[in-house]
C-alpha positions in Angstrom: -113.6 -31.0 -120.0 -117.2 -32.0 -119.4 -118.0 -34.7 -116.9 -119.5 -37.9 -118.2 -123.1 -37.4 -119.3 -124.4 -40.8 -118.3 -127.8 -40.4 -119.9 -127.1 -38.3 -122.9 -127.9 -39.9 -126.3 -130.7 -41.2 -128.5 -132.3 -44.5 -127.6 -134.8 -46.7 -129.6 -137.4 -48.9 -128.1 -136.3 -52.5 -128.0 -138.6 -54.4 -125.7 -141.0 -54.0 -122.8 -142.7 -56.2 -120.1 -146.2 -55.9 -118.6 -147.3 -53.1 -120.9 -151.0 -54.0 -121.0 -151.4 -54.6 -117.3 -149.7 -51.3 -116.5 -151.7 -49.1 -118.9 -154.9 -50.7 -117.6 -153.8 -50.0 -114.0 -153.1 -46.3 -114.7 -156.3 -45.9 -116.7 -154.7 -45.0 -120.1 -157.5 -44.8 -122.7 -157.5 -47.8 -125.1 -156.7 -45.7 -128.2 -153.6 -44.3 -126.5 -152.7 -47.7 -125.1 -153.0 -49.2 -128.6 -150.8 -46.4 -130.0 -148.1 -47.1 -127.4 -148.0 -50.9 -127.8 -144.7 -52.1 -129.4 -144.2 -48.5 -130.4 -140.8 -47.7 -131.7 -140.4 -44.7 -129.5 -137.1 -42.9 -129.8 -136.0 -41.2 -126.5 -133.6 -38.4 -126.8 -131.8 -37.2 -123.7 -129.8 -34.0 -123.4 -128.0 -33.8 -120.1 -126.0 -30.9 -118.8 -125.0 -31.8 -115.2 -128.3 -31.9 -113.3 -130.3 -30.3 -116.1 -132.1 -32.6 -118.4 -134.3 -32.4 -121.5 -136.0 -35.7 -122.1 -137.9 -36.0 -125.4 -139.9 -38.9 -126.7 -140.4 -39.1 -130.5 -143.4 -41.2 -131.4 -144.0 -42.7 -134.9 -146.1 -40.2 -136.8 -144.3 -37.2 -135.6 -145.8 -36.7 -132.1 -143.3 -35.7 -129.4 -143.4 -35.2 -125.7 -140.7 -33.2 -124.0 -140.0 -32.9 -120.3 -137.3 -30.5 -119.1 -136.2 -30.7 -115.5 -133.4 -30.1 -113.0 -132.7 -32.9 -110.5 -134.0 -31.9 -107.1 -136.2 -29.0 -108.4 -139.9 -29.2 -109.0 -140.7 -29.0 -112.7 -143.8 -29.1 -114.9 -144.1 -32.6 -116.5 -146.4 -34.4 -118.8 -147.4 -38.1 -118.6 -147.5 -40.6 -121.5 -151.2 -40.0 -121.6 -150.7 -36.2 -121.9 -151.7 -35.2 -118.4 -149.7 -32.2 -117.0 -148.4 -32.3 -113.4 -145.6 -31.1 -111.2 -142.8 -33.5 -110.0 -139.4 -33.3 -108.5 -137.0 -35.7 -110.2 -134.4 -37.2 -107.8 -131.2 -39.0 -108.4 -130.9 -42.2 -106.4 -128.0 -44.7 -106.9 -127.4 -43.4 -110.4 -131.1 -43.7 -111.3 -133.5 -40.8 -112.1 -136.6 -41.3 -110.0 -139.9 -39.4 -110.5 -143.2 -39.8 -108.8 -145.9 -39.3 -111.3 -149.6 -38.9 -110.2 -150.3 -42.6 -110.2 -147.0 -44.3 -110.7 -143.3 -44.1 -109.8 -140.9 -43.9 -112.7 -137.2 -44.7 -112.7 -134.7 -44.5 -115.5 -131.1 -45.8 -115.6 -128.4 -46.7 -118.0 -127.6 -50.4 -117.7 -125.2 -52.2 -120.1 -125.4 -49.3 -122.4 -129.2 -49.4 -122.7 -131.8 -47.1 -121.3 -133.9 -49.0 -118.8 -137.1 -47.4 -117.6 -139.3 -48.9 -114.9 -142.8 -47.6 -113.9 -144.6 -49.1 -110.9 -148.2 -48.6 -110.1 -150.0 -50.5 -107.3 -147.6 -53.4 -107.6 -147.7 -53.6 -111.4 -144.2 -53.2 -112.8 -143.7 -52.0 -116.4 -140.3 -52.2 -117.8 -139.1 -50.6 -121.1 -135.7 -51.2 -122.5 -134.2 -49.0 -125.3 -131.0 -49.5 -127.2 -128.6 -46.6 -127.9 -128.6 -45.5 -131.5 -126.7 -42.2 -131.2 
């Protein structure tokens, strides 16, 4: 039998905090920032042990997919479309990744996917509810 796949599932955007301050801090162009505001992003996570495929479906059909193995450097893409390399770590049940100008964590809390991005003291929190 498979072990529990804590992250696997589909999650739909429910709420966020500090979006505007955060996208301003990381220098996201205003058109992209506008697109992401209160955006019903659906995050789909496929997890097989330490291997993850993390896909974000944006309204209008655009998707971003990052595939990575915990502890191994992988090619990633930011919400603004920048490509970079990062090593995702697992700390206290949270996935932690250092992006070029922010630190991102993801965890399952109370059945919801809670993602926190921190850049120079600005903390952006996004909560998504499980839909599948």
